[in-house]
C-alpha positions as CSV (number, residue, x, y, z in Angstrom):
1,X,-23.9,84.4,23.0
2,X,-20.4,83.8,21.5
3,X,-18.9,80.6,23.0
4,X,-15.2,80.7,23.4
5,X,-13.1,78.3,21.1
6,X,-12.1,75.8,23.4
7,X,-16.1,75.4,24.5
8,X,-17.4,75.5,21.1
9,X,-15.0,72.8,19.9
10,X,-16.0,70.7,22.9
11,X,-19.7,70.9,22.0
12,X,-19.1,70.3,18.3
13,X,-17.0,67.3,19.2
14,X,-19.8,66.1,21.5
15,X,-22.1,66.5,18.5
16,X,-19.5,64.6,16.3
17,X,-19.5,61.5,18.9
18,X,-23.1,61.3,18.8
19,X,-23.0,61.2,14.8
20,X,-20.4,58.7,14.8
21,X,-21.6,56.9,18.0
22,X,-18.7,54.9,19.6
23,X,-16.5,54.4,16.7
24,X,-14.9,58.0,17.1
25,X,-12.4,56.6,19.6
26,X,-9.1,58.5,19.4
27,X,-6.5,56.3,17.3
28,X,-2.4,56.8,17.4
29,X,-1.3,57.7,13.7
30,X,1.5,55.1,12.7
31,X,4.4,57.0,11.5
32,X,5.8,56.5,8.0
33,X,7.9,53.3,7.6
34,X,11.5,52.9,8.4
35,X,13.0,52.8,4.9
36,X,16.3,54.8,4.7
37,X,14.4,57.6,2.9
38,X,12.2,58.1,5.9
39,X,15.1,57.8,8.6
40,X,15.1,60.8,11.0
41,X,16.9,63.8,9.6
42,X,19.4,66.4,11.2
43,X,17.6,70.1,11.6
44,X,19.0,71.3,8.3
45,X,18.1,67.9,6.1
46,X,14.6,68.2,7.8
47,X,14.3,71.7,6.9
48,X,15.2,70.8,3.3
49,X,12.9,68.0,2.9
50,X,10.0,70.2,4.1
51,X,11.1,73.1,1.7
52,X,11.1,70.4,-1.2
53,X,7.4,69.6,-0.1
54,X,6.3,73.2,-0.1
55,X,8.2,74.1,-3.5
56,X,7.3,71.0,-5.3
57,X,3.6,70.5,-4.3
58,X,2.2,73.8,-3.3
59,X,1.0,76.5,-5.9
60,X,1.1,80.2,-5.6
61,X,-2.4,80.3,-4.4
62,X,-1.4,77.7,-1.4
63,X,-3.4,74.9,-2.9
64,X,-1.6,71.5,-2.6
65,X,-1.0,68.7,-5.1
66,X,-2.1,66.2,-2.6
67,X,-2.4,63.3,-5.2
68,X,0.9,63.9,-6.6
69,X,2.4,64.1,-2.8
70,X,0.9,60.9,-2.2
71,X,2.7,59.2,-4.9
72,X,6.0,60.7,-3.8
73,X,5.8,61.3,0.0
74,X,9.3,60.5,1.1
75,X,10.2,64.0,2.0
76,X,6.6,64.6,4.0
77,X,7.3,61.1,5.6
78,X,10.9,62.1,6.7
79,X,9.8,65.6,8.0
80,X,6.9,64.0,10.2
81,X,9.3,61.6,11.7
82,X,11.4,64.8,12.5
83,X,8.4,66.2,14.2
84,X,8.1,63.2,16.0
85,X,11.4,63.2,18.2
86,X,12.5,66.6,18.1
87,X,11.8,68.1,21.4
88,X,11.2,72.0,21.5
89,X,13.5,72.0,24.2
90,X,16.3,71.4,21.9
91,X,15.5,74.7,19.9
92,X,17.8,77.6,21.1
93,X,15.3,80.6,20.8
94,X,11.6,81.2,20.7
95,X,11.7,81.9,17.4
96,X,13.1,78.8,16.4
97,X,10.4,77.2,18.4
98,X,7.6,79.2,16.9
99,X,8.9,78.3,13.6
100,X,9.2,74.6,14.2
101,X,5.4,74.5,15.6
102,X,4.2,76.4,12.7
103,X,5.9,74.1,10.1
104,X,5.0,71.1,12.2
105,X,1.4,71.7,12.4
106,X,1.2,72.4,8.8
107,X,3.3,69.3,7.8
108,X,0.9,67.0,10.0
109,X,-2.2,68.6,8.4
110,X,-1.1,67.9,5.1
111,X,0.0,64.6,6.4
112,X,-3.5,63.8,7.6
113,X,-4.9,64.6,4.4
114,X,-2.7,61.8,2.6
115,X,-2.8,59.4,5.2
116,X,-7.0,59.7,5.4
117,X,-6.9,59.2,1.6
118,X,-7.5,62.7,0.2
119,X,-10.7,63.4,1.6
120,X,-12.6,66.1,-0.4
121,X,-13.7,68.0,2.8
122,X,-14.2,68.4,6.4
123,X,-17.4,70.0,6.2
124,X,-19.1,67.5,8.3
125,X,-18.6,67.4,12.0
126,X,-17.6,63.8,12.2
127,X,-14.8,64.5,9.7
128,X,-13.5,67.4,11.3
129,X,-13.4,65.4,14.6
130,X,-11.6,62.6,13.1
131,X,-8.9,65.2,11.3
132,X,-8.5,67.4,14.2
133,X,-9.5,65.4,17.6
134,X,-9.3,61.7,16.7
135,X,-5.9,61.2,15.5
136,X,-3.1,61.4,17.7
137,X,0.2,62.2,16.6
138,X,3.6,61.9,18.0
139,X,4.9,65.3,18.3
140,X,8.5,66.0,20.1
141,X,8.0,62.6,22.2
142,X,4.6,63.5,23.1
143,X,1.4,62.2,21.8
144,X,-1.1,64.9,20.6
145,X,-4.0,65.7,18.3
146,X,-3.6,68.8,16.0
147,X,-6.6,70.3,18.3
148,X,-4.0,69.8,21.3
149,X,-1.3,70.7,19.7
150,X,-2.6,74.1,18.3
151,X,-4.6,74.9,21.8
152,X,-2.5,73.4,24.4
153,X,1.1,74.2,22.8
154,X,1.2,76.8,20.2
155,X,-1.5,79.5,21.4
156,X,0.1,79.3,24.6
157,X,2.9,81.2,23.1
158,X,0.8,84.2,22.7
159,X,1.4,85.1,19.3
160,X,-2.1,85.7,17.8
161,X,-0.3,86.1,14.1
162,X,0.0,82.4,14.2
163,X,-3.6,82.2,13.2
164,X,-2.6,83.5,9.7
165,X,-0.1,81.0,9.6
166,X,-1.3,77.9,10.7
167,X,-2.8,75.7,7.6
168,X,-5.4,73.0,8.2
169,X,-5.3,72.0,4.3
170,X,-8.9,73.7,4.0
171,X,-9.7,76.4,1.5
172,X,-10.2,79.0,4.2
173,X,-7.1,78.4,5.9
174,X,-4.4,81.2,5.4
175,X,-2.4,80.4,2.2
176,X,0.4,78.0,2.8
177,X,3.6,79.5,2.0
178,X,5.9,77.7,-0.5
179,X,8.7,77.9,1.8
180,X,9.3,77.1,5.5
181,X,8.9,79.5,8.2
182,X,12.2,80.4,9.8
183,X,13.5,81.8,12.9
184,X,15.5,84.4,11.2
185,X,12.6,86.0,9.4
186,X,9.8,84.8,11.3
187,X,8.6,88.3,12.4
188,X,8.4,89.5,8.7
189,X,6.9,86.2,7.6
190,X,4.3,86.5,10.2
191,X,3.6,90.2,9.3
192,X,3.4,89.5,5.8
193,X,1.2,86.6,6.1
194,X,-1.1,88.6,8.3
195,X,-1.4,91.4,5.6
196,X,-1.9,88.8,2.7
197,X,-4.6,87.1,4.8
198,X,-6.8,90.2,5.3
199,X,-6.0,91.4,1.6
200,X,-8.0,88.8,0.4
201,X,-12.2,89.6,0.2
202,X,-12.5,86.1,1.3
203,X,-11.1,87.1,4.3
204,X,-12.2,90.9,4.8
205,X,-14.6,92.9,2.9
206,X,-16.9,95.8,3.9
207,X,-20.4,97.0,3.1
208,X,-20.7,100.8,3.8
209,X,-24.4,100.7,2.8
210,X,-25.3,98.3,5.8
211,X,-22.3,99.5,7.9
212,X,-20.7,95.9,7.9
213,X,-17.4,94.6,8.1
214,X,-17.3,91.0,7.0
215,X,-14.4,89.0,8.9
216,X,-13.0,85.5,8.4
217,X,-14.8,83.1,10.8
218,X,-11.2,82.0,12.2
219,X,-11.8,85.4,14.3
220,X,-14.9,83.9,15.7
221,X,-13.4,80.6,16.5
222,X,-10.8,82.1,18.8
223,X,-11.8,85.6,19.6
224,X,-10.0,85.5,23.1
225,X,-6.6,85.3,21.3
226,X,-7.2,89.0,20.0
227,X,-9.6,90.5,22.3
228,X,-8.7,92.3,25.0
229,X,-5.2,90.7,24.7
230,X,-4.1,92.4,21.3
231,X,-6.8,94.9,20.6
232,X,-10.0,96.4,22.2
233,X,-12.1,94.7,19.5
234,X,-11.7,92.7,16.2
235,X,-12.1,95.4,14.0
236,X,-9.5,97.5,15.7
237,X,-7.2,94.2,15.6
238,X,-7.8,93.8,11.7
239,X,-7.2,97.6,11.0
240,X,-3.4,96.7,11.9
241,X,-3.2,94.6,8.6
242,X,-6.2,95.8,6.5
243,X,-5.2,97.5,3.1
244,X,-8.3,99.8,3.7
245,X,-9.7,101.9,6.3
246,X,-11.9,100.2,8.7
247,X,-14.8,101.8,11.0
248,X,-14.6,100.4,14.4
249,X,-18.3,101.6,14.8
250,X,-19.4,98.9,12.0
251,X,-21.1,95.7,13.0
252,X,-19.2,92.7,12.5
253,X,-20.5,89.5,10.5
254,X,-18.3,86.5,10.2
255,X,-17.8,84.7,6.5
256,X,-18.9,81.2,7.0
257,X,-15.6,78.7,6.8
258,X,-15.0,76.7,3.6
259,X,-13.7,73.2,5.1
260,X,-13.5,72.0,1.2
261,X,-9.6,70.4,1.1
262,X,-7.6,72.7,-0.6
263,X,-6.6,70.3,-3.6
264,X,-4.7,71.5,-6.5
265,X,-4.6,69.3,-9.5
266,X,-1.6,70.6,-12.2
267,X,-2.8,68.1,-14.6
């Protein structure tokens, strides 16, 4: 039986708690310091700071130079402080709000890697618990984990293409763009990201001999976001973005998720 994502996460979280016993208590992540370089910025300044992080520390494959970023984190820190205090109600349009949420999630994920001392992987349940659930961030005046932010805020907006835009800093995540998501071009950016995701053989491939479609495990984490709201079945949903024809009568097999941190070392 395929469990729904929230229930699956709950089961895994409980297992993680057993692994790390009582030491897995949630903790509020302390915001970066108050030096002038990390003061709260205007929206335009914050967007520019986040754009510099992406252009300077992310390569064309979406991998992040976390070691270099850890040595020069001022722009990321400034953006994290902006996320902490910016209420989504201050943003005028739905596209502005969704673009902000995607950028904020991706930045906080990146910040988690830096703040946790550049872990190599989140493959262990205890590591995933700490990364996604155990660490609470200040987001728009609220205290939330990345798990709660995704499931209680971002997914509630009803846009399934967010799953090809949200980046959790793992190798099996969608490729992290080298520029921020924007309200003006959001639909095109989400469409481009969706097509790029399924053009990657690590996320979609077909074996005609066994009549099997191999799909990213993301579609198994959160199937309710795709079926039946967006499409009658998972293959029908993926066909919208697939560069190859897909037969809906084929069986589905999920490609195991690679939780290795998407490090890039340019030297």
